VOPAGU-2260 file (C-alpha; in pm, 1 decimal, decimal comma):
REM VOPAGU-2260
SITE   aa  ch    i         X         Y         Z
SITE  MET   A    0    9882,9    8949,4   10893,2
SITE  SER   A    1    9913,2    9321,5   10829,5
SITE  GLY   A    2    9631,6    9386,3   10584,8
SITE  PRO   A    3    9257,9    9328,4   10617,9
SITE  ASP   A    4    9086,8    9027,0   10472,6
SITE  LEU   A    5    8943,4    9083,8   10129,9
SITE  PRO   A    6    8565,1    9078,5   10102,1
SITE  ALA   A    7    8397,7    8769,9    9960,7
SITE  ALA   A    8    8347,3    8757,8    9584,9
SITE  ASP   A    9    7979,9    8852,3    9615,8
SITE  GLU   A   10    8046,1    9149,3    9848,9
SITE  PRO   A   11    8159,7    9498,1    9748,2
SITE  MET   A   12    8524,9    9597,8    9796,1
SITE  THR   A   13    8579,5    9792,8   10118,3
SITE  VAL   A   14    8780,7   10112,5   10156,4
SITE  ASP   A   15    8998,7    9938,5   10415,4
SITE  ALA   A   16    9088,2    9662,3   10170,8
SITE  LEU   A   17    9164,3    9912,6    9894,4
SITE  LEU   A   18    9396,6   10111,7   10120,1
SITE  HIS   A   19    9586,8    9816,8   10266,3
SITE  ARG   A   20    9605,6    9530,7   10014,2
SITE  TRP   A   21    9811,5    9477,5    9698,8
SITE  PRO   A   22    9783,9    9604,2    9425,1
SITE  THR   A   23    9574,3    9908,9    9518,9
SITE  ALA   A   24    9774,7    9987,4    9834,8
SITE  VAL   A   25   10101,1   10032,3    9648,8
SITE  VAL   A   26   10275,7   10342,7    9782,3
SITE  LYS   A   27   10532,3   10344,2    9504,1
SITE  ALA   A   28   10627,0   10115,5    9217,1
SITE  GLU   A   29   10972,9   10109,3    9061,9
SITE  LEU   A   30   11165,8    9904,9    8809,8
SITE  VAL   A   31   11512,8    9821,9    8946,0
SITE  ASP   A   32   11745,0    9608,9    8729,7
SITE  GLY   A   33   11447,6    9436,8    8566,6
SITE  VAL   A   34   11270,3    9374,2    8899,2
SITE  LEU   A   35   10931,4    9531,0    8970,0
SITE  LEU   A   36   10937,6    9668,1    9324,1
SITE  PHE   A   37   10609,3    9755,8    9495,3
SITE  ALA   A   38   10654,7    9950,6    9819,8
SITE  GLY   A   39   10393,0    9901,5   10089,0
SITE  ASP   A   40   10311,7    9687,2   10391,2
SITE  PHE   A   41   10207,7    9353,8   10244,2
SITE  ASP   A   42   10188,4    8993,1   10360,0
SITE  ASP   A   43   10185,6    8641,0   10213,8
SITE  ARG   A   44    9827,0    8676,9   10089,6
SITE  ASP   A   45    9937,0    8967,1    9870,8
SITE  VAL   A   46   10225,9    8759,9    9735,2
SITE  VAL   A   47    9978,0    8493,3    9620,7
SITE  THR   A   48    9780,2    8761,3    9434,8
SITE  ALA   A   49   10099,1    8895,9    9273,1
SITE  GLU   A   50   10199,7    8542,5    9165,5
SITE  ARG   A   51    9865,9    8505,2    8986,7
SITE  THR   A   52    9906,5    8850,0    8830,0
SITE  TYR   A   53   10259,6    8778,8    8704,0
SITE  PRO   A   54   10259,3    8408,8    8606,0
SITE  GLU   A   55   10599,1    8241,7    8561,0
SITE  ARG   A   56   10770,8    8528,2    8744,1
SITE  ARG   A   57   10935,9    8486,6    9084,3
SITE  VAL   A   58   10758,8    8692,3    9352,0
SITE  LEU   A   59   10889,6    8752,2    9700,7
SITE  LEU   A   60   10803,2    8955,7   10007,3
SITE  ASN   A   61   11107,8    9156,2   10110,7
SITE  SER   A   62   11212,2    9248,0   10464,7
SITE  ASP   A   63   11053,4    9594,6   10432,0
SITE  GLY   A   64   10710,9    9444,4   10353,8
SITE  GLY   A   65   10734,4    9529,7    9983,6
SITE  ILE   A   66   10670,5    9292,8    9695,5
SITE  GLU   A   67   10941,8    9217,6    9439,6
SITE  VAL   A   68   10854,5    9058,9    9104,4
SITE  HIS   A   69   11170,2    8906,5    8955,3
SITE  PRO   A   70   11210,8    8774,0    8599,6
SITE  ALA   A   71   11155,5    8403,8    8539,2
SITE  GLY   A   72   11444,5    8177,4    8629,3
SITE  PRO   A   73   11554,0    7889,3    8847,1
SITE  GLY   A   74   11533,1    7892,8    9225,6
SITE  GLN   A   75   11432,9    8158,7    9473,8
SITE  PRO   A   76   11536,6    8512,3    9376,1
SITE  ARG   A   77   11771,1    8717,0    9591,9
SITE  PRO   A   78   11607,1    9028,7    9743,4
SITE  LEU   A   79   11719,3    9358,4    9593,7
SITE  ALA   A   80   11843,0    9475,8    9935,0
SITE  ASP   A   81   12097,9    9189,3    9933,9
SITE  ARG   A   82   12237,1    9302,8    9598,4
SITE  TYR   A   83   12319,9    9658,8    9693,9
């Protein structure tokens, strides 16, 4: 777990959470061959948030800790790093 836990729904957002959790902790966002690429240091909790944000898209956590949002389709998407 790299990022802090998010505050409860009835608590205010903390600076630590804003600086380390998706989507506010995105260092850079790019569109590469139709794939949204969010650079940062994220974990599985952030992937769950991204899946809710982009329904019916295929979201994965890449080996660099970034989040990739691939177009809808069958199966698990291949990370961008494996393509190039």
